[in-house]
C-alpha positions as CSV (number, residue, x, y, z in Angstrom):
1,M,19.7,99.4,0.5
2,K,17.8,98.1,-2.2
3,R,19.3,94.7,-3.4
4,N,18.1,92.4,-6.6
5,Y,19.0,89.1,-6.0
6,T,19.2,86.3,-8.5
7,E,16.8,83.4,-8.8
8,R,20.2,81.3,-7.9
9,E,21.2,83.5,-4.8
10,L,17.7,83.8,-3.6
11,I,17.4,79.8,-3.6
12,E,20.6,79.8,-1.6
13,K,19.3,82.5,1.0
14,V,16.1,80.1,1.5
15,F,17.9,77.1,1.6
16,E,19.8,78.5,4.3
17,A,17.2,79.5,6.2
18,N,15.3,76.5,6.1
19,K,18.6,74.8,7.4
20,Q,18.8,77.1,10.4
21,R,15.1,76.1,10.7
22,G,16.3,72.5,11.3
23,K,19.3,73.6,13.4
24,Y,16.6,75.0,15.6
25,L,14.6,72.0,16.1
26,A,18.0,70.2,16.7
27,F,19.2,72.3,19.7
28,M,15.3,72.3,21.0
29,V,15.1,68.6,21.1
30,R,18.9,68.4,22.6
31,E,18.3,70.7,25.5
32,L,14.8,68.9,26.3
33,D,16.9,65.8,26.3
34,R,19.4,67.4,28.6
35,A,17.0,68.2,30.7
36,G,15.6,64.7,31.6
37,F,12.2,65.3,29.6
38,K,11.2,62.0,28.3
39,G,9.0,60.9,25.5
40,F,8.3,64.4,23.9
41,D,8.9,63.6,20.8
42,E,5.2,62.8,20.1
43,A,4.1,66.2,21.7
44,L,6.7,68.5,18.9
45,K,5.1,66.1,16.3
46,K,1.7,67.0,17.3
47,A,2.7,70.6,17.6
48,I,4.2,70.9,14.2
49,S,1.4,68.9,12.5
50,Q,-1.1,71.7,14.3
51,F,1.0,74.2,12.4
52,A,0.6,72.6,9.2
53,Q,-3.3,72.0,9.8
54,D,-3.4,75.4,10.4
55,K,-1.7,76.8,6.9
56,A,-3.5,74.4,4.9
57,A,-6.9,75.1,6.5
58,K,-6.7,78.9,4.7
59,W,-6.0,76.6,1.4
60,G,-9.5,75.3,1.2
61,K,-10.1,71.8,-0.6
62,L,-7.3,71.0,-3.0
63,T,-7.0,68.3,-5.5
64,A,-3.6,65.7,-5.0
65,R,-2.1,68.0,-7.8
66,E,-2.7,71.4,-6.4
67,L,-1.5,70.0,-3.0
68,M,1.7,69.0,-4.5
69,N,2.0,72.7,-6.0
70,R,1.0,74.4,-2.8
71,M,4.1,72.3,-0.9
72,V,6.4,73.1,-3.4
73,G,5.5,76.4,-4.3
74,D,7.2,78.2,-7.0
75,E,10.4,78.0,-8.8
76,I,12.2,79.4,-5.7
77,G,10.6,76.2,-3.5
78,K,11.4,73.8,-6.2
79,G,14.9,74.7,-6.1
80,T,15.5,74.8,-2.4
81,F,14.4,71.4,-2.6
82,G,15.8,70.2,-5.8
83,F,12.0,69.2,-6.6
84,E,11.1,67.0,-9.3
85,E,7.9,65.4,-10.4
86,V,7.3,61.8,-10.9
87,G,5.3,61.5,-13.8
88,V,2.3,63.7,-14.5
89,G,-0.2,64.6,-11.5
90,T,-3.9,64.2,-11.9
91,D,-6.4,65.2,-9.5
92,E,-6.5,61.7,-7.9
93,R,-2.4,61.2,-7.4
94,S,0.6,63.4,-7.7
95,E,4.2,62.2,-6.9
96,F,7.5,63.8,-6.5
97,I,10.8,63.6,-5.3
98,F,13.6,66.1,-3.3
99,R,17.2,65.6,-3.9
100,R,17.9,68.5,-1.4
101,C,16.9,68.9,2.2
102,P,18.4,71.9,4.3
103,L,17.4,70.3,7.5
104,E,19.3,67.3,6.8
105,E,22.3,69.4,5.3
106,G,22.1,71.5,8.8
107,W,21.6,68.7,11.2
108,K,24.9,67.1,9.2
109,E,26.6,70.5,9.7
110,M,26.2,70.2,13.4
111,G,28.0,66.9,13.4
112,L,24.7,64.9,14.1
113,T,24.7,61.1,14.6
114,T,22.3,59.3,11.6
115,Q,20.4,58.1,14.6
116,E,19.9,61.8,15.9
117,R,18.9,63.0,11.9
118,H,16.5,59.8,11.8
119,R,14.8,60.8,14.9
120,L,14.6,64.8,14.0
121,C,13.3,64.1,10.6
122,S,10.6,61.9,11.9
123,I,9.6,65.1,13.9
124,A,10.2,67.5,11.4
125,R,8.5,65.4,8.4
126,E,5.0,65.9,10.5
127,H,4.7,69.0,8.8
128,D,4.0,67.4,5.6
129,F,1.3,64.9,7.3
130,G,-0.1,67.9,8.7
131,L,-0.9,69.2,5.8
132,L,-3.8,67.0,5.1
133,E,-5.5,67.0,8.1
134,N,-7.7,69.5,8.1
135,K,-11.2,68.7,7.6
136,A,-11.3,70.0,3.8
137,N,-8.6,67.7,2.6
138,Q,-9.4,64.0,4.4
139,D,-9.8,62.3,0.9
140,L,-6.2,63.0,0.4
141,K,-3.6,60.3,1.7
142,L,0.0,61.6,1.8
143,E,2.7,58.8,1.9
144,M,6.5,59.3,2.2
145,P,8.2,55.9,1.1
146,E,11.6,57.5,1.2
147,S,13.1,60.3,3.0
148,L,17.0,61.9,3.2
149,G,16.9,62.3,6.7
150,L,16.0,58.7,7.1
151,G,19.1,57.5,4.9
152,D,17.4,57.5,1.5
153,P,18.8,59.0,-1.6
154,V,15.4,61.4,-2.1
155,C,12.4,62.3,-0.4
156,R,9.6,60.5,-2.2
157,I,6.0,62.1,-1.5
158,I,2.7,60.4,-3.0
159,I,-0.2,62.0,-2.9
160,N,-3.3,59.9,-3.3
161,K,-7.1,60.7,-3.4
162,R,-8.8,58.0,-1.0
163,K,-11.3,55.6,-2.2
């Protein structure tokens, strides 16, 4: 059966799918902890970063503004994460915030503690940093001075061209 979705319905479906991705990560970490594995956070970060690097390698060389647009995507992506550009992005610098995080919402639904959510956010956000670790975009630097998963009111991402 074919169904047409409104933009709002589609945004909520994408939000829910991303929330499930966050829960999936939380269950993996929980089970690895229970099984007695130690020091695996760095391995998970590396795997997530490698996934992002593989994705970004297909994008080729980008400016700061182009990278922001790739990270955010279209109106669905903007609505899913409550995107807001800070100022006007340029080829050398782009700054934006997210007011919603589906992963954080999923972790809250699971009843995870602040400490557990901080840990998971530190792992999951390696995806964003990994986008710049491909050879084509090593002249860009990503900073994330604020993060919802670390207790801040927003996720703030700043992309600068390295000097």
